[in-house]
Structures are given as C-alpha cells and as structure tokens.
N, C-alpha and C positions, 0 to 999 in steps of 0.2 A: 505494500499499499503506500502511495506517495506521502511524503511528509507535508505538514502544514506549519509554516512559520507566521507568527503574528509580529507585524512591523509596528509594535506599540509597546510601551512600558505602563500602559494604563491597567491598574488593577480592575477597574470596572470593566473594560472589554474582556479580560480574561474570565471574570466572574459572569459576564453574560453569556460568553461561549460555553463555560462549563454548566450553566443552567440548561442548556440544550443538548448536553452530552458531548460537546467538542472540547478536547483538550490540545492545544497546539504543541507540536513536538519541540518547539523553541520559541522564545520570546527574544526578538532582536529589534530594539527600537532604532528608528531611521536617523534620528538626531539631525533633521535638516532644518534650515531657516524657514521659519512660519510666518514671516512678516507679509502682510498683504501688499500686493502690487497696486500701483496707483490706479484708482478708480475700479479695483476689483470688487465685483458684487459678493455677498456672503456665499451664495450657492457655488459660484464658479471658484472661490476660494477653497471650499470644503473639498470640491470634486479636484482640484488641482493638487492640494496637499495630499489626499488620500493616494492619488496616482504617483506622486513623486516618492512618497513613503514606500509604496509597494515596488516601484522599480528601483529604488536605492538599495532596499535591502535584498530584492531578488538577485542582484548583482553578486552578493555573497553566497547564494544558496541555489545552485544549480540543481535542476530535476526536483523541485519542490514547489508547492503552491505557497505564494506570499499574499498575505492579506494585510491591506493598509486601510486606515479609517482616519477621518477627521470629524470633528463636531464643531460647528460655528453657530454661535448665536448672533442673529441679525436683528436689528431694529430698523426698519425701513431699508435704506441701502448702507447703513452703517455696520461694520463689523465689530462687535463688542469683543474686547481682549479676554484672554485667559487671565483672570485676576491674580496679579503678584503681590499687590499691596492692598491694605485695608482701604485706602482711598480709591484705587480703582474699583474694588468691589462695591464700595458704597455708591460711587457714581453710576455703576451698571444697575444696581437694585433702585435708585432714585429714578433712573431713566425707564426702567421696566415697570415701576409702581402704576398700577391701575390701567395698564395697556396690554395690547397683544404684541407678541413678537413671534419671530420664526426661529426654529432651530434646524439647521441644515447639515444633514449628514452625508458625507461622501464615502463611499466604500469602493476599493479597487482590489482587483485579485490578478496576480500575475501567475499564469499558469506554468507547469514545468517546461512547456514548449517555448514560453516566452511571451504568450499573448496576454494582452492587457484587457480585462473586462471590468466595467464599472457600473455602479447604481448610485442613485441620488435619491434622498429621502428628505421630506420637509414635514416638520411638524409645527403646528400653530399652538403657542402657550399664551393663556389668559392669566395675567397676575391681577391680584386684587390690589387695592390701594394698600401700601405698606407703610406703616407709621414710622416715624423717626426712631421711636423707642424699639420697634421691632428690628429696624436695620442695625441699630447699635448692638442688639442682643445677637443677631446673626453674625455681625462682623466679630463680636467677642468669641464666639463658637470655634473660629478658624476654618469652618467647613468649606468656605469660599475658596480657599487658596488653590490656585491652579486650575479652577473651574471655568470653563467657557461662560461669558456672561456674568461671573461673579456668584454662581448659585449651583447647588446640587439638588436637583428635584427629587432624588431618592433619599434625602436626608431631611434636616430640618426645614428647608425652604419648601418642602411640600405643603406647609400651611399657607404659603403665598399664592399657591396655585389654584384658581378657580375653575379651570378645565383645560383640557388639551383636545386637539383635533389631529389625529395621525398617530404615529408610533411612539409610545412611552419609551420604549428602549432606545430610541433615537436620542431622545433628550438626555438619557443616562449616559450614552456614549457609543452605542453600536445598534442599529436597526436589525434586529435578529431575523425577522421574516425575510427581509430583503437579502441579508448576508446568507443565510441558508439557501435562498434560491439562486443566488450568485455561485457559491460553492457547488451545489448540485448541478446547476446548468453548465459548469466547466468541467464537470466529471469528478470532482472530489468525492472520495468514499465509495467509488464504484469499482 
C-alpha cells in the first residue's frame, strides 16, 4: 500500500484524519512562506498555499501520496492573519463580532505519479456580537495563538458562533468529506 505523508504540523489536522480512521505514515511540515500576495483573495490564497505545501513536501517523498492543506479566514476580500499576538487576535475578534465571515479551505494532493489534484471548500460562519469582556477572557485563555482569524471554533470560541453554513471540519482545519473524496478519487487506499 502506498504511503500517505501529511504536509502539516497541525495537530488538529492529524486528529481530524484519525477521526475517520486515517493515520499518515509521516508528518512532514512544508515550512513555506505563507505571506499573501498583493491583492490575493482569501480562497485563492488557501488554494495556492495548499498546493505549494503538497508540492514542496512531495519533492522529498517519491512514490507517496502527499496531502497539503491550508485554512484562511476571510472577511470580505481581507485575509485575516494566524494570530501571533494578543493584539492581532483582539483585532480579528473585534472585526468578526456580529457579522458573517468565510473560512476558506484549500486541500491539495500530490499522487505517487506526481499529479496534483485539488479541492476548495468555503464555510460561512456567523458570529454573535462579542462583548469586550468576552474578548478579554478569550485572549486570556491563549487559545487564539496561531489560529486563523484569531479563534478556534472547536474550543472556547464555540460560544461566539451563532451558526455555520457548510463544513464544520473545514473551520477546524481540514474539510473531511472533501479530503476523503480527494484521496479516494486519486486511488489512495485501493
């Protein structure tokens, strides 16, 4: 059976794959520059990064399936950062408070023959109005660190979400239905 390499260090992606019975043979983060290009839209940014991650890691793993993924929180045409500071997280939460935003998931698979196959997923998330005290408490939790848009829907931030339209697992970090369809469609596990 052909090996599966996950081009990500995200524990959330590993946990999501494990949830559906898939354990990658290796974890090999791509470690690429994730800076958005000038005027790059959120969905295109997610697609590009997923493909770059998969291609970059595939160069190190001949004869393996390599799965790359990226999750981008977009508010209109704006790409929100993976929060690295409390101030970034606060700005993201203030911007998202009381409004809808989109979570863009890009997934890319390089097959053992070198073929690149991709999928994209968009989930709409509706946030309630978040009070300053709620933002302060969330910032104090530290859960926002390294999270796209400054929040983790699977944790404490779930209290801010009024509803979603689309894939919940996409918001967590990997759209499982589409990922499984991509893997199966390219012959993984057969």
